[in-house]
N, C-alpha and C positions, 0 to 999 in steps of 0.2 A: 432240385433239393441237394443234389450232390455238390454243386458249385458252392452253395451256402455252407454245407458241412466242411468243405475244404477251406473256406475262408474263415470259419469260426475260430480255429486254433490260432490263426494269425492275429485276429482281433484280441483274443485273450492275452497273447504274448505282449501286444502293445499296451493293453490295459495294466498288466502286471508291472510294466516298466514305468507307469505314470508317476508313482511316488518318487522314484529315483530321478526321473526327468525334472520333476518339480523341485526337488532338493538341490540339484546340481545346476539348474538353469542360470546362465550368466556367470558361472564360476570358471576360473582359470584352472586348467589341468595340464601339468607338465608330464610328458611321456618320454622316457628314455628308450630309444629304439636300438636294439642290439641282439646278439645271439643268433640262433637259427632263423628267427623271423627276418633277419637281414639278408640271408643268403638263399633261402628257399622261396621259389617264385610264387607258389600258392600262398604262403604265409605273408610274403611282402604285399601281395594284392589284398589279402584279408586285412592286414594292418592299415593299408591306405583307406579301405572301405570304412573301417572302424573310426578312424580319425575324421573322415568326412562326415560320418553319421553323427559323431559328437558335435561337430561344427553346426550341422543343420538342426540338431536337437537343442541348440541354444547354449551349448557350452563353448568355452574358448580354449581349444587345445593348442599347446606349444610343443613341438617335437624337438628333442635334442638327440644327436646321434654321434657315435664314434664310427669305427670301421675296422675293428681288429683283424678279421679274416682277410679283408681286402688289402689292408696295409701289409700284412705278413706276406701275402702273395706277390705284391708289387716289390717289396724289399728283396724277396727271393729272386725276382726277375732281374733286379739290379745287382744281385750278388752280395747284398747286405744282410748281415746276420740279425735275426730277431732274438733279443735277449730280454728276459724279464727279471726284475728284482722287486721284492715286496709287493708282487702282484701288478707292477707297473712296467710298461715297455721302456727299456733303456733307449733314449732317443738322441743319437748323435746329430751333428749339423747336417750331414748327408741324409740321414734318415728323416729329419724334420722336413726337408724339401719334399720327400716322398709322401709323408704324412699329410702335408698341406695340400698336395696335388690330389691325393686319393680322397680325402674328406671333402674338400670344397669342389673338386672338379669331377668326381666320379660318384661317390656314395650320395652326396647331397643332390646332385643333378638327377640321379635316378629316382630318388624318393620324391623330389619336387614333381617330377614327371608323372609318377604314379598317382599322386594326390590330384594333380591338375587334369587327369583324365576325367575327373568328375566336375570340372569347372575351374574358372580362374581364381583359385584359392590360395595355393601355397607360394611362399616367397622364401628363398634361401638366403641366409646370412651366416657369417662366421662370427666367432667371438671377437675377431679383430674389428669387425664393422661397427662404426659409431662407438667404439670402446665398450662394446657390450660385455666382454669378459676381460678383465685385467689379471695378470698373474706375475709372480716372482718364481725364481728357480726353486723347485721342490727337492729337498734332500730327506728321503725317508730314513727312519731308524731301522737298522738291522743289527740285532744283538746289542742294542743300546747305542750304536755308533751311527752318525749321519753318513749317508752314502750318496755320491754324485751319480745321478742316472741321466745326465745330459739335459736336453731341452724339454724337460717335463715340468709343467707349471703347477704352482699352488695358487688357487684362486684368491685374490686379495680384494677384488671389487667387482660389482655387477652394475652396469648402467642399463636400466630397463627401457630407456626412452624409445629405441628403435622397435623393440618387441611390442611395447604397448601401442605404438603408432600403428603397427601392422594389425594388431588385434582390434583396435578401434575402427580400422578400415575394413573389418570383416575378413581379414586374411588369416592364414595358418602359417605362423613363422616356423621355419625349419632351420635349426641352429647347429652348425658344426662346432665340435669341441676343440677349437683352436683359440688361443688367447693372445692378446697383445701384452708385451712386457711392461710392467710397471716402472722398470728402472734401467734396463740395459739395451733397449732398442730392438730386441729379438722378438720372435713369436714363439709361443710354447704349445706343446702338445699337452692337453689337459684330459685326464681321465673323464670319459663321458658321463659316468655315474656321478662323479663329483661335480661336474659342470651343471648337470641337470638339477642336482639338489640345491646348489647355490642359486641357480636361476629361479627355481620354485620358491625358495625362501624370499628372494628379493621381490618377486612378483606377488607375494602373499597368496600363493596358489591354494586351492582347496585340497588338491591331491597331487602327489608325485607318484608316478607309476614307472617301475623299472622292469623292462622285459629281460628275461634271462632264459637259460637252457635247462633249468631244473624246476621242480614243482613249487619250490619256495624254500624257506629256511627249515632244515630238518631238525627234529627234536634231539636226535642223538646219532648223527651220521658218523661213521658208516654202519653202526650197529642197528640202526632203525631207519626206515624211510617214512616215518610219521612226520607230516608237515605241521609246523606251528602255524595256526591260522591267524592268531592275533597276539601281539605282545606290546608292552609299554616301552617307552624310551629307556627307562632304568633297567628293565629286564633285558633289553637288547644290549645295552652297554655291558652288562655282566657277561653276556655270551661272546662279545666281540673277540677277546683274546684267543678263543678256541676255534674260531671259524677258519675255513680254508682260505688261502690267500686270494683266490678269485672272488669270493663272496665279500671280502672285507670292504673294498671300495663301495659296493652296492649298499651294504648295511650301514656303513659309516655315513653314506649319503642320506639314507632314510632317517638316521638318527639326527643328523644336522637339520634336515628339513622340518621334522616334527618339533625340534627344540627351537626353531626360529619361525614359528607362525603357520606352518603348513598343517592342515587339520589331520590328514592321514598320509602315510607313505606305504606303498605296496610293491612287493617283489612278486611278479607274476610269470607264469610259464608261457613264454612266447612261442612254444612249440604247439600250443593249442590254438587252432584257428579262432579268431574273434575273441581272444582271451580278455581284451580290454573291455568289450561290451559285457561279457560274462561277469567281470569283476565289478563294474560300475552299476549295472542295471539289474542284477539278480542277487538272491541270497546265497547262491552257490558259487562263492568266490573260488578262484583258481590259484591262490598263492598265499603269501603271508602279509598281513597288514600290521603296520607299526603306528601306534597312537601316542600322543603326548601323555606324560604322567598326570594322574588326577591331582588337582590342586589340594594341598593340605587344608584342614579345617581352618587353621589360622589364616591362610592365604585367602580362603573363600569368605571370611568374615571381616577382613580388614578393609 
């Protein structure tokens, strides 16, 4: 009888997940991997388990990653200074060589290896491969003036062919946020939040999930640690000018996604083990969800 009692909670948990499994079956989910989840060994292992679980549960996960902490450490090793402007890494030609090496040769390899502990599932590509991500030089505005921050790209085009081919073959694509140049023969460092949002929109994904190191978008930071659990695209757009620089690319990515066909975009706390499963398969979300604006009455009746 004890064995049955021990098994019963597990059965209940699975049954509770059934509506979510049914709703998301066959849907594409883009997950941006970053923050603490990328450097803590236990969180890395839990992340890999979550992605493989999604795959075996009938969803089609696509992982997009950057590698901020690893890039900073490698630049230090080479004696190159890490500098940020408008929340983005200033990327010189020398730094770009390091970025490319770290993302495609270190971070991606490790993540693919963790996923493939569970079977021959993950395949790593970069945005350069098959012209998956194309970009031009990005010049962010600081105090109203465009600023040159080097080899940082603004996504201009996504070719989903290689990613879709991998998904159709039952694989888990793992995409490094490096882009081919649209115009000058270079490669570009693209913010991984931005790349994930652009790819989610191009794939017509059900959901974009962005892992971060905070609980979500705070209502009135630093005066309050109350997290906004849900907001519309227009509500988010109103908040954007007042956000901290680190949150801006994440929330701009969420806004881009839901305004371009993605049903929901979520910023979730990657410090919580299995936060992806908690967010998708339970009512107890662990972050902030952005949804498209409701269509107006005239739009709905036209």
